TORDRENKOL-339947 format. One record per residue (C-alpha): residue number from 1; y, x, z. Coordinates in Angstrom, 3 decimals. Each point is the difference from the previous one (the first is absolute). Layout:
REM residues N
+-----+----------+----------+----------+
: seq :       py :       px :       pz :
+-----+----------+----------+----------+
: NUM :        Y :        X :        Z :
...
+-----+----------+----------+----------+
//
This chain:
REM residues 332
+-----+----------+----------+----------+
: seq :       py :       px :       pz :
+-----+----------+----------+----------+
:   1 :   30.065 :    2.582 :   -3.963 :
:   2 :   -0.957 :   -3.192 :   -1.457 :
:   3 :   -0.777 :   -3.187 :    1.308 :
:   4 :   -4.252 :   -0.170 :    1.147 :
:   5 :   -1.608 :   -2.630 :   -1.814 :
:   6 :   -1.185 :   -2.755 :    1.697 :
:   7 :   -2.982 :   -0.607 :    1.518 :
:   8 :   -3.285 :   -0.899 :   -2.039 :
:   9 :   -0.918 :   -3.607 :   -0.151 :
:  10 :   -2.451 :   -0.938 :    2.719 :
:  11 :   -3.770 :   -0.539 :   -1.648 :
:  12 :   -0.415 :   -3.198 :   -1.056 :
:  13 :   -1.693 :   -2.927 :    2.348 :
:  14 :   -3.815 :   -0.882 :   -0.518 :
:  15 :   -0.428 :   -3.432 :   -1.209 :
:  16 :   -0.174 :   -2.570 :    2.388 :
:  17 :   -2.720 :    0.517 :    2.278 :
:  18 :   -3.289 :   -2.758 :   -0.770 :
:  19 :   -1.032 :   -0.202 :    3.743 :
:  20 :    0.322 :   -2.585 :    2.960 :
:  21 :    3.121 :    0.999 :    2.492 :
:  22 :   -2.160 :    1.695 :    2.026 :
:  23 :   -1.188 :    2.422 :   -2.179 :
:  24 :    3.842 :    0.050 :   -1.613 :
:  25 :    1.535 :    1.220 :    4.010 :
:  26 :   -2.460 :    2.171 :    0.865 :
:  27 :    0.597 :    2.041 :   -3.354 :
:  28 :    3.409 :    0.269 :    0.985 :
:  29 :   -0.682 :    1.042 :    3.132 :
:  30 :   -2.478 :    2.702 :   -1.245 :
:  31 :    2.489 :    1.040 :   -2.413 :
:  32 :    2.637 :    0.229 :    2.641 :
:  33 :   -2.339 :    1.966 :    2.318 :
:  34 :   -0.901 :    2.798 :   -2.655 :
:  35 :    3.750 :    0.552 :   -0.426 :
:  36 :    0.919 :    0.186 :    3.919 :
:  37 :   -3.534 :    1.470 :    1.356 :
:  38 :   -1.597 :    1.442 :   -2.727 :
:  39 :    3.552 :    1.647 :   -1.126 :
:  40 :   -1.409 :   -0.629 :   -3.605 :
:  41 :    2.521 :    0.558 :   -2.699 :
:  42 :    1.220 :   -2.855 :   -2.203 :
:  43 :   -1.940 :    0.756 :   -3.396 :
:  44 :   -3.170 :    0.181 :    2.226 :
:  45 :    0.806 :   -3.454 :    1.773 :
:  46 :    0.680 :   -1.645 :   -3.015 :
:  47 :   -3.217 :    1.356 :   -1.729 :
:  48 :   -1.946 :   -1.153 :    2.921 :
:  49 :    1.635 :   -3.080 :   -0.202 :
:  50 :   -0.590 :   -0.489 :   -3.400 :
:  51 :   -3.833 :    0.780 :    0.525 :
:  52 :   -0.386 :   -2.545 :    2.607 :
:  53 :    1.968 :   -2.631 :   -2.094 :
:  54 :   -2.312 :    0.516 :   -2.800 :
:  55 :   -3.275 :   -0.325 :    2.112 :
:  56 :    1.225 :   -3.377 :    1.296 :
:  57 :    0.945 :   -0.953 :   -3.538 :
:  58 :   -3.564 :    0.862 :   -0.913 :
:  59 :   -1.618 :   -2.080 :    2.976 :
:  60 :    2.310 :   -3.089 :   -0.418 :
:  61 :   -1.379 :   -0.298 :   -3.891 :
:  62 :   -3.587 :    1.353 :    1.280 :
:  63 :   -0.199 :   -2.818 :    2.543 :
:  64 :    1.885 :   -2.724 :   -1.685 :
:  65 :    2.670 :   -0.134 :    2.477 :
:  66 :    2.424 :    2.022 :    2.026 :
:  67 :   -1.541 :    1.614 :    2.853 :
:  68 :    0.781 :   -0.223 :    3.579 :
:  69 :   -0.954 :    2.723 :    2.615 :
:  70 :   -3.314 :   -1.713 :    0.942 :
:  71 :   -0.650 :    0.241 :   -3.942 :
:  72 :    0.700 :    3.692 :    0.265 :
:  73 :   -2.416 :    0.252 :    2.844 :
:  74 :   -2.660 :   -1.911 :   -2.021 :
:  75 :    0.174 :    2.577 :   -2.757 :
:  76 :   -3.704 :    1.643 :   -0.993 :
:  77 :   -0.401 :    2.894 :   -1.087 :
:  78 :   -0.987 :   -1.531 :   -3.654 :
:  79 :    3.678 :   -1.234 :   -0.052 :
:  80 :    1.617 :    3.497 :    0.491 :
:  81 :   -2.102 :    1.200 :   -2.759 :
:  82 :    0.659 :   -2.504 :   -2.240 :
:  83 :    3.637 :    0.686 :    0.390 :
:  84 :   -0.868 :    3.912 :   -0.703 :
:  85 :   -1.924 :   -1.208 :   -3.302 :
:  86 :    2.951 :   -1.693 :   -0.988 :
:  87 :    2.484 :    2.983 :    0.176 :
:  88 :   -2.958 :    2.108 :   -1.968 :
:  89 :    0.214 :   -3.113 :   -2.891 :
:  90 :    3.760 :    0.302 :   -0.024 :
:  91 :   -0.769 :    4.017 :   -0.628 :
:  92 :    2.085 :    0.849 :    3.186 :
:  93 :   -0.237 :    3.587 :    0.712 :
:  94 :   -2.346 :    1.071 :    2.989 :
:  95 :    2.305 :    1.688 :    1.437 :
:  96 :    2.307 :   -2.878 :    0.373 :
:  97 :   -3.170 :   -2.093 :    1.192 :
:  98 :   -1.046 :    2.203 :    2.306 :
:  99 :    4.027 :    0.004 :    1.629 :
: 100 :   -0.096 :   -4.266 :   -0.381 :
: 101 :   -3.314 :    0.213 :    2.270 :
: 102 :    1.752 :    2.408 :    2.319 :
: 103 :    2.739 :   -2.210 :    0.491 :
: 104 :   -2.148 :   -3.322 :   -0.100 :
: 105 :   -2.114 :    1.610 :    3.187 :
: 106 :    3.161 :    1.023 :    1.791 :
: 107 :    1.515 :   -3.614 :   -0.385 :
: 108 :   -3.320 :   -1.177 :    1.554 :
: 109 :   -0.172 :    2.825 :    3.121 :
: 110 :    3.720 :   -1.361 :    0.638 :
: 111 :   -1.428 :   -3.984 :    0.029 :
: 112 :   -3.246 :    1.273 :    2.261 :
: 113 :    2.521 :    1.749 :    2.721 :
: 114 :    2.008 :   -2.848 :    0.112 :
: 115 :   -2.667 :   -2.104 :    0.538 :
: 116 :    1.288 :   -2.175 :   -3.251 :
: 117 :   -3.391 :    0.504 :   -1.885 :
: 118 :   -3.277 :    2.149 :    0.232 :
: 119 :   -2.175 :    0.950 :   -2.940 :
: 120 :   -2.817 :    2.334 :    0.162 :
: 121 :   -0.651 :   -0.336 :   -3.809 :
: 122 :    2.916 :    1.846 :   -1.286 :
: 123 :   -1.612 :    3.301 :    1.781 :
: 124 :   -2.863 :   -0.340 :   -2.233 :
: 125 :    2.007 :    0.307 :   -3.313 :
: 126 :   -0.716 :    3.365 :   -1.409 :
: 127 :    3.222 :    1.851 :   -1.171 :
: 128 :   -0.223 :    0.701 :   -4.038 :
: 129 :   -0.950 :    3.625 :   -0.854 :
: 130 :    2.493 :    1.775 :   -0.913 :
: 131 :    0.417 :    2.718 :   -2.394 :
: 132 :    0.375 :    3.488 :    1.719 :
: 133 :    3.438 :    0.771 :   -0.586 :
: 134 :    1.079 :    3.830 :    0.471 :
: 135 :    3.742 :    0.712 :    0.352 :
: 136 :    1.377 :    2.502 :   -3.128 :
: 137 :    1.188 :    2.759 :    0.846 :
: 138 :    1.778 :    2.923 :   -1.630 :
: 139 :   -1.255 :    3.786 :    0.026 :
: 140 :    2.108 :    2.040 :    1.685 :
: 141 :    1.091 :    1.669 :   -2.993 :
: 142 :    0.931 :   -3.106 :   -1.759 :
: 143 :    2.164 :   -1.061 :    2.995 :
: 144 :    1.658 :    2.980 :    0.209 :
: 145 :    0.809 :    0.044 :   -3.686 :
: 146 :    0.974 :   -3.582 :    0.085 :
: 147 :    2.719 :    0.667 :    2.543 :
: 148 :    1.061 :    3.158 :   -1.579 :
: 149 :    0.613 :   -1.847 :   -3.477 :
: 150 :    2.448 :   -2.380 :    1.160 :
: 151 :    2.514 :    3.051 :    0.652 :
: 152 :   -0.237 :    0.734 :   -3.670 :
: 153 :   -0.352 :   -3.610 :   -1.072 :
: 154 :    3.410 :   -2.115 :    0.748 :
: 155 :    3.343 :    1.274 :   -1.153 :
: 156 :    2.366 :   -1.520 :    3.196 :
: 157 :   -0.531 :    2.226 :    2.638 :
: 158 :   -0.127 :   -2.687 :    3.193 :
: 159 :   -2.514 :   -1.779 :   -1.972 :
: 160 :   -2.081 :    2.380 :   -0.090 :
: 161 :    0.436 :    0.877 :    3.676 :
: 162 :   -0.606 :   -3.701 :    0.609 :
: 163 :   -2.939 :    0.098 :   -2.009 :
: 164 :   -1.478 :    3.139 :    1.346 :
: 165 :    1.131 :   -1.143 :    3.716 :
: 166 :   -2.287 :   -3.575 :   -0.483 :
: 167 :   -2.996 :    1.740 :   -1.327 :
: 168 :    0.213 :    2.652 :    2.521 :
: 169 :   -0.056 :   -2.027 :    2.906 :
: 170 :   -2.777 :   -2.215 :   -1.771 :
: 171 :   -2.439 :    3.269 :   -0.422 :
: 172 :    1.525 :    1.664 :    3.185 :
: 173 :    0.524 :   -2.621 :    2.420 :
: 174 :   -2.860 :   -2.567 :   -1.403 :
: 175 :    2.393 :   -3.016 :   -0.287 :
: 176 :   -0.351 :   -2.738 :   -1.990 :
: 177 :    2.843 :   -0.737 :   -2.556 :
: 178 :    1.572 :   -2.641 :    1.833 :
: 179 :   -0.329 :    2.117 :    3.076 :
: 180 :    2.150 :    2.748 :   -1.590 :
: 181 :    2.397 :   -2.639 :   -1.533 :
: 182 :    0.567 :   -1.227 :    3.127 :
: 183 :    1.574 :    2.676 :    1.233 :
: 184 :    3.752 :   -0.663 :    1.386 :
: 185 :    2.509 :    2.297 :   -0.216 :
: 186 :    0.454 :    0.024 :    3.966 :
: 187 :   -3.386 :    1.143 :    0.480 :
: 188 :   -0.265 :    2.743 :   -2.269 :
: 189 :    3.365 :    1.649 :    0.517 :
: 190 :   -0.996 :   -0.187 :    3.597 :
: 191 :   -3.208 :    2.024 :   -0.318 :
: 192 :    1.601 :    2.105 :   -2.375 :
: 193 :    3.351 :    0.914 :    2.614 :
: 194 :   -2.729 :   -0.109 :    2.945 :
: 195 :   -2.759 :    1.990 :   -1.813 :
: 196 :   -2.220 :   -1.945 :    0.656 :
: 197 :   -3.935 :    0.656 :   -1.322 :
: 198 :   -1.030 :   -3.499 :    0.268 :
: 199 :    0.952 :   -3.494 :   -1.182 :
: 200 :   -0.795 :   -3.400 :    1.218 :
: 201 :   -1.336 :   -2.551 :   -2.458 :
: 202 :   -0.778 :   -3.384 :   -0.026 :
: 203 :   -2.950 :   -1.219 :   -1.744 :
: 204 :   -1.782 :   -2.622 :   -1.508 :
: 205 :   -0.305 :   -2.490 :    3.029 :
: 206 :    3.284 :    1.483 :    1.293 :
: 207 :   -2.573 :    2.179 :    1.438 :
: 208 :    1.975 :    3.484 :    0.925 :
: 209 :   -1.226 :    3.776 :    0.090 :
: 210 :    1.428 :    3.294 :    0.720 :
: 211 :   -0.042 :    2.287 :   -3.672 :
: 212 :    0.432 :    3.382 :    0.458 :
: 213 :    2.295 :    2.201 :   -2.988 :
: 214 :   -0.703 :    2.769 :   -1.478 :
: 215 :    3.128 :    2.113 :   -0.824 :
: 216 :   -0.176 :   -0.682 :   -3.739 :
: 217 :    0.340 :   -3.791 :    0.614 :
: 218 :    2.973 :    0.856 :    2.351 :
: 219 :    1.916 :    1.951 :   -2.596 :
: 220 :   -0.691 :   -1.982 :   -3.208 :
: 221 :    1.112 :   -2.944 :    2.400 :
: 222 :    3.366 :    2.232 :    0.623 :
: 223 :    0.586 :    1.308 :   -3.664 :
: 224 :    0.121 :   -4.332 :   -1.313 :
: 225 :    2.231 :   -0.417 :    2.940 :
: 226 :    2.264 :    2.832 :   -0.991 :
: 227 :    0.200 :   -1.155 :   -3.676 :
: 228 :    0.088 :   -4.124 :   -0.078 :
: 229 :    3.125 :   -0.799 :   -0.628 :
: 230 :   -0.355 :   -3.600 :    1.850 :
: 231 :   -1.476 :    1.295 :    3.385 :
: 232 :    3.642 :    0.625 :    0.704 :
: 233 :    1.052 :   -3.452 :    0.052 :
: 234 :   -3.512 :   -1.510 :    1.089 :
: 235 :    0.330 :   -1.751 :    3.207 :
: 236 :   -2.709 :    1.135 :    2.957 :
: 237 :   -2.415 :   -2.634 :   -0.873 :
: 238 :   -0.001 :    0.341 :   -3.202 :
: 239 :   -2.903 :    1.131 :   -1.992 :
: 240 :    0.013 :    3.635 :   -0.394 :
: 241 :   -1.706 :    0.002 :   -3.839 :
: 242 :    2.359 :   -1.588 :   -2.298 :
: 243 :   -0.220 :   -0.276 :   -3.856 :
: 244 :    2.030 :    1.433 :   -2.656 :
: 245 :    2.618 :   -2.732 :    0.419 :
: 246 :    0.433 :   -0.340 :    3.709 :
: 247 :   -2.796 :   -2.658 :    0.630 :
: 248 :   -2.568 :    0.674 :    2.572 :
: 249 :   -2.664 :    1.721 :   -1.681 :
: 250 :   -2.910 :   -2.463 :   -1.650 :
: 251 :   -3.474 :    1.441 :    0.015 :
: 252 :   -0.452 :   -0.884 :   -3.875 :
: 253 :    2.204 :    2.851 :   -0.297 :
: 254 :   -2.016 :    2.561 :    2.201 :
: 255 :   -3.297 :   -1.617 :   -1.908 :
: 256 :    1.227 :    0.809 :   -3.853 :
: 257 :    1.130 :    3.601 :    1.062 :
: 258 :   -3.221 :    0.845 :    0.909 :
: 259 :   -1.296 :   -2.099 :   -2.661 :
: 260 :    2.029 :    2.634 :   -2.485 :
: 261 :   -0.919 :    3.178 :    1.795 :
: 262 :   -3.510 :   -0.847 :   -0.198 :
: 263 :   -0.256 :   -0.995 :   -3.783 :
: 264 :    2.131 :    3.711 :   -0.027 :
: 265 :   -2.613 :    1.793 :    1.791 :
: 266 :   -3.339 :   -1.384 :   -0.832 :
: 267 :   -0.362 :   -1.380 :    2.890 :
: 268 :   -2.679 :   -3.044 :    0.716 :
: 269 :    1.268 :   -3.239 :   -0.290 :
: 270 :   -1.154 :   -0.638 :    3.524 :
: 271 :    3.526 :    2.187 :    1.461 :
: 272 :    2.071 :   -1.970 :    0.973 :
: 273 :    2.560 :    0.058 :    2.594 :
: 274 :   -2.892 :   -1.488 :    2.788 :
: 275 :   -2.344 :    2.554 :   -1.199 :
: 276 :    2.424 :    2.703 :    1.679 :
: 277 :   -1.249 :   -1.616 :    3.275 :
: 278 :   -3.501 :   -0.111 :   -1.126 :
: 279 :    0.735 :    4.100 :   -0.453 :
: 280 :    1.797 :    0.448 :    3.180 :
: 281 :   -3.326 :   -1.872 :    1.866 :
: 282 :   -2.940 :    2.011 :   -2.023 :
: 283 :    1.812 :    3.743 :   -0.261 :
: 284 :    0.112 :   -0.612 :    3.825 :
: 285 :   -3.430 :   -0.878 :    0.625 :
: 286 :   -1.215 :    2.601 :   -2.307 :
: 287 :    2.382 :    2.293 :    2.199 :
: 288 :   -2.039 :   -0.386 :    3.290 :
: 289 :    2.104 :   -2.901 :    1.010 :
: 290 :   -1.932 :   -2.521 :    1.867 :
: 291 :   -0.270 :   -3.837 :   -0.925 :
: 292 :    1.481 :   -1.357 :    3.434 :
: 293 :    3.391 :    2.142 :   -0.922 :
: 294 :   -0.074 :   -0.503 :   -3.387 :
: 295 :   -0.304 :   -4.276 :    1.132 :
: 296 :    3.031 :    0.246 :    2.179 :
: 297 :    1.892 :    1.845 :   -2.663 :
: 298 :   -0.724 :   -2.311 :   -2.670 :
: 299 :    0.651 :   -3.137 :    2.533 :
: 300 :   -3.573 :   -1.280 :   -1.078 :
: 301 :   -1.097 :   -3.299 :    2.967 :
: 302 :   -3.439 :    1.172 :   -1.098 :
: 303 :   -1.689 :    3.513 :   -0.080 :
: 304 :   -2.460 :   -1.743 :   -2.505 :
: 305 :    3.226 :    0.048 :   -2.120 :
: 306 :    0.088 :    3.334 :    0.273 :
: 307 :   -3.319 :    1.305 :   -0.336 :
: 308 :    0.239 :   -1.271 :   -3.858 :
: 309 :    1.737 :    3.864 :    0.146 :
: 310 :   -3.498 :    1.492 :    0.718 :
: 311 :   -1.315 :   -1.225 :   -3.372 :
: 312 :    3.085 :    1.313 :   -1.791 :
: 313 :   -1.224 :    3.363 :    1.806 :
: 314 :   -3.430 :   -0.273 :   -0.687 :
: 315 :    0.749 :   -0.658 :   -3.554 :
: 316 :    1.733 :    2.929 :   -0.419 :
: 317 :   -2.334 :    2.336 :    1.497 :
: 318 :   -2.573 :   -1.268 :   -2.157 :
: 319 :    2.170 :    0.299 :   -3.261 :
: 320 :    0.778 :    3.763 :    1.145 :
: 321 :   -3.997 :    0.566 :    0.295 :
: 322 :   -0.814 :   -1.580 :   -2.855 :
: 323 :    2.575 :    2.425 :   -2.134 :
: 324 :   -0.953 :    3.014 :    1.776 :
: 325 :   -3.475 :    0.181 :    0.728 :
: 326 :   -2.331 :    2.059 :   -2.462 :
: 327 :   -2.887 :   -2.730 :    0.591 :
: 328 :    2.497 :   -3.010 :   -0.462 :
: 329 :    1.698 :    1.295 :   -3.156 :
: 330 :   -3.512 :    1.382 :   -1.420 :
: 331 :   -1.822 :   -3.552 :    1.071 :
: 332 :   -2.900 :    1.719 :    1.453 :
+-----+----------+----------+----------+
//
């Protein structure tokens, strides 16, 4: 087994904070609280910190001096609106601005709870209206064709089995691609040896969930394990899914494989590995699954995130109606 590649470099630190010492200290404490108490993931914490840095940098320019906690407490609704207007002039995406406003609100709530600064004006600022996005799922037939085509596409058997196992996990268990690729040899061999029908997954923000496994999923995992030449010498805590040269598999390899299959099958451009996770949820809902169960299976923190799939199912039913109803076809 080849030596593991070095861990990725940590994200670059934000520029020096344009604030006085009491604000800087409060921000450090907030970031530590997010990691330790809220158990937010590293990427989430970095994003929140960048958002608040950007806001404080704006305030420093807007007011002509680095702010202290008293200055933050004294900000008016018009000051927050000016920051949002600046982001709009910079043509930043509304989704990015909505997340940034949420980060800043979280920081101000923390300051209030700690008795450091209270500002009621930020609660009056409206979140930018976002375009309503609907998860793009495959039809049942397209998902089946995508999985079937893998077996006919590649020439190296163990790579065929590997790709089939990964995509079967995404569609059959609703995993994110990062969750599938983080599985270790110890975990998978343990569930295959014990014929375990569930898998413990650690998702975004370190949140854990239990995912039931269909026989088709465990069969695909076993077929890959039996044919991969690198798993024999792999350590128990090594990554289970391995690249062609023996290194941990890069998600880009899976994305390119799906892109190639998408072209071969004439599937829409929205056909990605993540679309299989969307398909898992949409097809469960269409078959009568309830939202709370699907929320648990996907690992969503909020039910509102899962409720987007009701829009997908409603859109599918409307399309079927338009295609099948005589009055809809005739326009009468």
